[in-house]
C-alpha positions as CSV (number, residue, x, y, z in Angstrom):
1,M,2.6,14.5,-6.7
2,S,5.6,14.2,-9.2
3,L,7.6,13.3,-6.3
4,V,5.1,10.7,-5.4
5,L,4.9,9.3,-8.7
6,A,8.9,9.5,-9.4
7,M,9.2,6.8,-6.9
8,G,6.0,5.0,-7.2
9,I,6.5,3.0,-10.2
10,A,9.6,1.0,-9.9
11,G,8.1,-2.4,-11.0
12,S,5.2,-4.4,-12.3
13,L,3.5,-7.8,-12.5
14,A,4.1,-10.3,-15.1
15,A,2.5,-13.3,-17.0
16,C,4.0,-16.2,-18.5
17,S,2.4,-19.3,-20.7
18,S,-1.2,-19.6,-21.2
19,D,-1.8,-23.1,-21.5
20,S,-3.6,-24.4,-18.4
21,S,-6.2,-23.8,-15.9
22,E,-7.5,-20.7,-14.1
23,G,-5.1,-18.1,-15.0
24,K,-4.5,-18.6,-18.6
25,S,-4.9,-16.0,-21.3
26,A,-8.5,-16.8,-22.7
27,D,-9.3,-16.7,-26.3
28,K,-12.8,-16.9,-27.5
29,D,-16.0,-18.5,-25.9
30,A,-18.8,-20.3,-27.7
31,S,-20.6,-17.2,-28.4
32,G,-17.5,-15.8,-30.4
33,S,-16.9,-13.1,-27.8
34,I,-13.4,-12.6,-26.4
35,K,-12.8,-13.4,-22.7
36,L,-10.2,-11.8,-20.8
37,T,-8.9,-13.0,-17.3
38,L,-8.3,-10.4,-14.6
39,W,-6.9,-11.0,-11.2
40,D,-6.9,-8.5,-8.1
41,Q,-6.6,-8.3,-4.5
42,S,-9.5,-6.1,-3.6
43,V,-11.8,-8.6,-1.4
44,G,-11.9,-7.2,2.1
45,N,-15.1,-5.9,3.5
46,T,-13.4,-2.5,4.2
47,D,-11.9,-2.2,0.8
48,P,-14.0,0.4,-1.3
49,S,-12.5,-1.1,-4.6
50,A,-13.9,-4.9,-3.7
51,K,-17.3,-3.1,-4.4
52,L,-16.4,-1.0,-7.1
53,L,-14.6,-3.7,-9.4
54,P,-17.4,-5.9,-9.9
55,E,-19.6,-2.8,-10.6
56,I,-17.1,-1.5,-13.3
57,I,-16.6,-4.8,-14.9
58,E,-20.4,-5.5,-15.2
59,K,-20.8,-2.3,-16.7
60,W,-18.1,-3.0,-19.3
61,N,-19.6,-6.5,-19.8
62,S,-22.9,-5.1,-20.7
63,E,-21.6,-2.7,-23.0
64,H,-18.7,-4.9,-24.8
65,P,-20.4,-8.1,-25.5
66,D,-17.6,-9.0,-27.6
67,I,-15.1,-8.6,-24.8
68,Q,-16.0,-10.1,-21.8
69,I,-14.0,-10.0,-18.3
70,D,-13.6,-12.9,-16.0
71,R,-12.3,-11.6,-12.7
72,S,-10.6,-13.4,-10.0
73,G,-10.1,-11.7,-6.4
74,T,-7.7,-12.9,-3.7
75,T,-6.7,-11.5,-0.5
76,G,-3.4,-9.7,-0.1
77,E,-0.3,-11.9,0.9
78,Q,-2.1,-15.0,-0.5
79,Y,-2.5,-12.8,-3.8
80,K,1.2,-12.2,-4.0
81,T,1.7,-16.0,-3.4
82,K,-0.7,-16.8,-6.3
83,V,1.1,-14.4,-8.7
84,K,4.5,-16.1,-8.2
85,T,3.1,-19.5,-8.3
86,S,1.3,-18.9,-11.7
87,L,4.3,-17.2,-13.2
88,A,6.5,-20.2,-12.2
89,A,3.7,-22.5,-13.6
90,G,3.4,-20.6,-16.7
91,E,-0.4,-19.9,-16.0
92,A,-0.8,-16.0,-16.0
93,P,-4.1,-14.4,-16.4
94,D,-4.4,-11.6,-19.4
95,L,-4.3,-8.7,-16.8
96,F,-3.5,-8.6,-13.3
97,Y,-2.9,-6.0,-10.5
98,G,0.6,-4.8,-9.4
99,M,1.9,-3.2,-6.2
100,G,3.8,-0.3,-7.3
101,G,7.0,1.5,-5.5
102,G,9.5,-1.6,-5.2
103,S,11.2,-4.5,-6.4
104,F,8.4,-7.1,-6.4
105,M,7.5,-6.6,-10.2
106,Q,10.6,-5.3,-11.4
107,P,12.1,-8.8,-12.5
108,Y,8.7,-9.3,-14.4
109,I,9.5,-6.4,-16.6
110,E,13.1,-7.2,-17.0
111,S,12.4,-10.5,-18.0
112,G,9.8,-9.6,-20.8
113,N,6.8,-11.1,-18.9
114,V,4.8,-7.8,-19.1
115,L,3.3,-6.2,-22.1
116,E,4.6,-2.7,-23.1
117,I,1.6,-0.6,-23.8
118,S,3.4,2.6,-24.9
119,S,2.1,2.3,-28.5
120,Y,-1.2,1.8,-27.4
121,L,-1.5,5.2,-25.5
122,T,-3.1,8.1,-27.2
123,D,-2.5,11.8,-26.1
124,D,-6.1,11.9,-25.0
125,I,-5.4,9.1,-22.4
126,K,-2.5,10.9,-21.1
127,S,-4.1,13.9,-20.8
128,K,-6.6,12.5,-18.6
129,M,-3.9,11.5,-16.0
130,G,-2.9,13.7,-12.9
131,P,0.2,16.2,-13.2
132,G,3.4,14.2,-14.1
133,M,1.6,11.0,-14.2
134,A,2.4,10.1,-17.8
135,E,6.3,10.9,-17.1
136,A,6.1,8.9,-13.8
137,I,4.7,5.6,-15.0
138,E,7.7,5.2,-17.5
139,V,10.4,2.6,-16.8
140,D,13.3,3.4,-19.1
141,G,11.2,5.5,-21.5
142,K,8.6,2.5,-21.9
143,I,5.0,2.3,-20.4
144,Y,3.7,-1.0,-18.9
145,T,0.9,0.1,-16.8
146,L,-1.5,3.0,-16.1
147,P,-2.3,4.5,-12.5
148,V,-5.2,3.6,-10.6
149,Y,-4.6,5.7,-7.1
150,T,-1.8,6.0,-4.7
151,H,-2.0,5.8,-0.7
152,I,0.1,7.1,2.0
153,A,0.3,5.8,5.7
154,N,-0.4,8.2,8.8
155,L,-1.5,8.0,12.2
156,Y,-5.3,7.3,12.9
157,V,-6.4,8.7,16.4
158,N,-9.7,8.3,18.1
159,T,-10.0,11.6,19.5
160,E,-13.0,10.5,21.7
161,L,-10.7,8.1,23.6
162,F,-8.1,10.5,23.6
163,D,-10.4,13.0,25.4
164,K,-11.6,10.4,27.7
165,A,-8.1,9.6,28.9
166,G,-7.2,13.3,28.9
167,A,-4.4,12.6,26.4
168,K,-3.0,14.9,23.8
169,V,-2.9,14.1,20.1
170,P,1.0,13.3,19.9
171,T,3.2,15.7,17.6
172,T,6.5,14.2,19.2
173,Y,7.8,11.2,20.4
174,T,7.6,12.3,24.0
175,E,3.8,13.3,23.5
176,L,3.2,9.8,22.0
177,L,4.7,8.0,25.0
178,D,2.9,10.4,27.4
179,A,-0.4,9.5,25.4
180,V,0.5,5.8,25.8
181,E,0.6,6.2,29.5
182,K,-2.5,8.2,30.1
183,L,-4.4,5.8,27.8
184,K,-3.1,2.9,29.8
185,A,-4.3,4.4,33.0
186,A,-7.8,4.9,31.6
187,D,-7.9,1.3,30.6
188,I,-7.7,1.8,26.9
189,T,-5.5,0.1,24.5
190,P,-3.3,2.7,23.1
191,A,-2.6,1.3,19.8
192,L,-3.6,-1.6,17.6
193,I,-1.4,-4.0,15.6
194,G,-2.4,-6.8,13.5
195,E,0.8,-8.8,13.7
196,K,-0.4,-12.1,12.8
197,D,0.0,-10.9,9.2
198,R,3.4,-9.5,9.9
199,W,3.3,-6.3,7.8
200,P,1.2,-4.1,10.1
201,G,4.0,-4.3,12.6
202,M,6.5,-3.5,9.8
203,Y,4.7,-0.3,9.2
204,W,5.3,0.9,12.7
205,Y,9.1,0.0,12.7
206,D,9.5,1.7,9.0
207,I,7.9,4.9,10.0
208,I,9.9,4.8,13.3
209,A,13.2,4.4,11.2
210,M,12.3,7.0,8.8
211,R,11.6,9.5,11.7
212,Q,14.7,8.6,13.5
213,A,17.1,8.5,10.5
214,G,15.6,10.5,8.0
215,N,14.2,9.1,4.6
216,E,17.7,9.9,2.7
217,A,19.5,7.6,5.5
218,V,17.1,4.9,4.6
219,V,17.6,5.2,1.0
220,E,21.1,4.7,1.6
221,A,20.8,1.8,3.8
222,F,18.6,0.0,1.0
223,K,21.6,0.5,-1.1
224,D,24.2,-0.6,1.4
225,P,22.4,-3.1,3.9
226,S,25.7,-2.5,6.2
227,K,24.1,0.8,7.3
228,W,21.0,-0.8,8.7
229,D,23.6,-1.6,11.7
230,S,24.3,2.1,12.6
231,P,23.3,4.2,15.8
232,D,20.2,5.8,14.2
233,F,18.6,2.3,13.4
234,V,19.4,1.0,16.6
235,A,17.8,3.9,18.3
236,A,14.8,3.1,15.8
237,A,14.5,-0.4,17.0
238,T,15.0,0.7,20.5
239,K,11.9,2.9,20.5
240,M,9.9,0.2,18.8
241,Q,10.6,-1.9,21.8
242,E,10.2,0.7,24.2
243,L,6.8,1.2,23.0
244,A,6.0,-2.3,23.3
245,K,7.5,-2.7,26.9
246,A,5.3,0.3,27.7
247,G,2.1,-1.4,26.7
248,A,1.5,0.9,23.7
249,F,0.1,-2.4,21.5
250,N,-2.7,-4.6,22.3
251,S,-1.6,-7.8,24.1
252,S,-3.2,-10.0,21.2
253,M,-1.3,-8.5,18.5
254,F,0.5,-11.8,17.5
255,S,-3.1,-13.6,17.2
256,M,-4.9,-10.4,15.5
257,S,-5.0,-10.4,11.9
258,Y,-5.0,-7.1,9.7
259,D,-8.7,-7.2,9.1
260,E,-9.3,-8.2,12.9
261,M,-7.2,-5.0,13.7
262,L,-9.4,-2.9,11.4
263,G,-12.5,-4.2,13.0
264,A,-11.3,-3.7,16.6
265,F,-10.4,0.0,15.8
266,N,-13.6,0.7,14.0
267,A,-15.4,-0.8,17.0
268,G,-13.7,1.8,19.2
269,N,-11.5,-0.9,20.8
270,G,-8.3,0.9,20.4
271,A,-7.2,4.7,20.4
272,M,-4.5,4.7,17.5
273,M,-3.6,2.9,14.4
274,F,-0.8,3.3,11.8
275,Q,-2.2,2.5,8.4
276,A,-2.6,3.7,4.9
277,N,-5.6,5.7,3.8
278,W,-7.2,2.5,2.2
279,V,-8.7,2.2,5.6
280,N,-10.8,5.5,5.5
281,A,-13.9,4.1,3.8
282,G,-14.2,1.4,6.8
283,I,-13.6,4.0,9.6
284,E,-16.5,6.3,7.9
285,D,-19.0,3.5,7.1
286,P,-22.3,3.8,8.8
287,S,-21.6,0.6,10.6
288,S,-18.4,1.8,12.2
289,A,-18.7,3.0,15.7
290,V,-16.0,5.4,15.5
291,K,-17.4,7.4,12.6
292,G,-16.8,10.9,13.1
293,N,-14.5,10.5,15.9
294,V,-11.3,9.7,14.3
295,Q,-8.5,12.2,13.1
296,V,-5.5,11.5,10.7
297,I,-2.2,13.1,11.4
298,P,1.3,12.6,10.2
299,F,3.3,10.5,12.5
300,P,5.0,12.1,15.2
301,T,8.4,13.6,15.0
302,F,11.2,12.5,17.3
303,E,13.2,15.2,19.5
304,D,16.3,13.3,18.6
305,G,15.6,12.4,15.2
306,K,16.6,13.4,11.7
307,G,13.3,12.8,9.9
308,K,10.7,15.3,9.3
309,S,6.9,14.9,9.3
310,T,6.9,16.0,5.7
311,E,8.8,12.9,4.8
312,I,6.0,10.4,3.8
313,F,5.6,6.6,4.0
314,G,3.9,5.4,0.9
315,G,3.4,7.1,-2.2
316,A,3.6,4.3,-4.8
317,V,1.3,4.2,-7.6
318,D,-0.6,1.0,-8.0
319,G,-2.0,-0.1,-11.3
320,F,-3.0,-3.2,-13.5
321,Y,-0.7,-4.8,-16.2
322,V,-1.3,-6.9,-19.2
323,S,0.5,-10.3,-19.7
324,N,2.8,-10.4,-22.7
325,T,1.3,-13.9,-23.7
326,T,-2.2,-12.4,-23.9
327,K,-3.7,-13.4,-27.1
328,H,-5.6,-10.3,-27.4
329,P,-3.4,-7.4,-26.5
330,K,-5.4,-4.8,-28.2
331,E,-8.8,-5.6,-26.3
332,A,-6.6,-6.1,-23.1
333,V,-5.2,-2.6,-23.1
334,E,-8.5,-1.3,-24.2
335,F,-10.0,-2.6,-20.9
336,L,-6.9,-1.6,-19.2
337,M,-7.5,2.1,-20.0
338,Y,-11.2,1.9,-19.2
339,L,-10.6,0.2,-15.9
340,S,-7.6,2.4,-14.7
341,E,-9.5,5.7,-15.3
342,Q,-12.9,4.3,-13.9
343,L,-11.5,2.7,-10.8
344,G,-9.1,5.6,-10.3
345,T,-11.7,8.3,-10.2
346,Q,-14.5,6.5,-8.6
347,G,-12.3,4.9,-6.1
348,Y,-11.1,8.4,-5.2
349,L,-14.7,9.5,-4.7
350,A,-15.3,6.4,-2.5
351,G,-12.1,6.8,-0.2
352,A,-10.0,3.9,-1.8
353,G,-7.0,6.2,-2.6
354,L,-5.7,9.4,-3.6
355,P,-6.4,10.4,-7.2
356,S,-3.8,9.7,-9.9
357,W,-6.6,10.9,-12.5
358,N,-7.7,14.5,-13.6
359,I,-10.5,15.1,-11.0
360,D,-11.6,18.5,-12.2
361,G,-15.2,18.6,-12.6
362,L,-15.7,15.7,-10.2
363,D,-18.4,16.1,-7.3
364,T,-16.0,15.6,-4.3
365,S,-18.5,16.8,-1.7
366,S,-18.8,13.1,-0.6
367,L,-15.3,12.9,0.4
368,S,-14.8,12.3,4.3
369,T,-12.7,14.7,6.4
370,L,-10.1,11.7,6.6
371,D,-9.9,11.5,2.6
372,T,-9.3,15.4,2.5
373,S,-6.8,15.4,5.2
374,A,-4.6,12.5,3.7
375,A,-4.7,14.7,0.6
376,D,-3.7,17.6,2.5
377,I,-0.7,15.9,4.2
378,M,0.5,14.4,0.8
379,K,0.5,18.0,-0.6
380,T,3.1,18.8,2.3
381,A,5.5,16.0,1.1
382,T,9.2,16.7,0.4
383,S,10.0,12.9,-0.1
384,F,8.3,9.7,-0.4
385,I,9.4,5.8,0.5
386,A,6.9,3.1,-0.2
387,W,6.2,0.1,1.6
388,W,9.4,-1.6,2.4
389,D,8.1,-5.1,1.9
390,N,7.4,-4.2,-1.7
391,I,11.1,-2.5,-2.0
392,L,12.9,-5.1,-0.5
393,P,13.7,-8.4,-2.4
394,A,11.2,-11.0,-1.6
395,D,13.3,-13.2,0.9
396,S,14.6,-10.1,2.5
397,A,11.3,-8.6,3.0
398,E,10.0,-11.5,4.9
399,T,13.4,-11.6,7.1
400,H,12.5,-7.9,7.8
401,K,9.0,-8.6,8.9
402,N,10.1,-11.5,11.0
403,L,12.9,-9.7,12.7
404,I,10.4,-7.0,13.7
405,A,7.9,-9.5,15.2
406,Q,10.8,-10.8,17.3
407,L,11.6,-7.3,18.2
408,L,8.1,-6.6,19.3
409,A,8.2,-9.8,21.2
410,E,11.6,-8.9,22.8
411,D,13.0,-12.1,21.9
412,I,16.1,-10.2,20.2
413,T,17.5,-6.8,21.2
414,P,17.8,-3.6,19.2
415,E,21.3,-4.2,18.4
416,E,20.6,-7.8,17.5
417,F,17.8,-6.6,15.3
418,C,20.1,-4.3,13.4
419,K,23.1,-6.5,13.1
420,Q,20.5,-9.1,11.2
421,M,19.0,-6.4,9.1
422,A,22.6,-5.8,7.9
423,Q,22.5,-9.0,6.3
424,L,19.5,-8.0,3.9
425,K,20.4,-7.9,0.1
426,P,20.9,-4.5,-1.4
427,T,18.2,-2.6,-3.2
428,E,18.2,0.4,-5.6
429,L,16.0,3.3,-4.6
430,T,15.9,6.9,-5.4
431,L,14.4,9.9,-3.7
């Protein structure tokens, strides 16, 4: 877990002025109670946090009439844009959610937009966190957030469809290609990608690159982008395009969104999906047609690759942050501590993510096989690399995702892909 955490918190969200409209740091309402604004991105039907957050906030508001929380939820990519826009306009909320594990939030810590909360944290709070958590959330010896939970990405396999096609659950690249061929022959879509949103396709290339080159080489390429244009990464791009040419992915991938991809997989319309464990709850929902028929496994290793199955994609620890301009820092941090622990523990039991808090004494009997399997996979980890679009600078992240879309569409060759990847900006990242 300490490995997960050591690279998980690399940045945070920020906030600026509090002088206008929706996001501004609130003062007191007519009744004299303090009103705090909270932003998050948990709004999807398949996101357990979308159900838990309102419940946690409602309980807090009923028990704390003097400190009331006003929540606003926005979907993933739109949320990132909203945060950037609010910071530029000086309209930050009191608290907001930040994606861990990369460069997206780091500038806001460096510019002093996020409140340092070290002095507010008691030994009691620290003792409730999971092993290594208190140390992992430090940035240059200071603390700006509290953990909620973490996520890792793995391959989700519909075993019923595999059995129907007579295909073997793949552990190697050769077996993956063989499974694609058998599934296609049985008129089953081998794998689903919601490439309309770009990042689902990015997940596939990124794990392929990690399996081909190994995590250490990927980290070096982040630091020195010229290394993206090297034989291992050309081989990774070649495999990605080879899968596309073999018909591994749905023909509708460029018009299918992430949410539609989840819906299609849960309806049994695809045999594989490479995603993070936040999809577990939707797969195991009573309304899911594939409930009980899905297995989660590490992404296959490559016979000619340097990566190992214990090199994990994901591991960033997400959390909420307090604006440095909030008029009520003490109250905001008080709610932050409550929210983080409640969402972290309840979210784990609901299948929202792997725990970052002490779960001793919790009744985990409700956890699905997918949840426990993901937790077991994480225990095997020897290294982690978080989501690349959070690690890369914003403009480089967009370029990376767009290049992958072009690779999938066969608009560029693997060699052209890597030459353009070599033009990205450098990013520091350690294992």
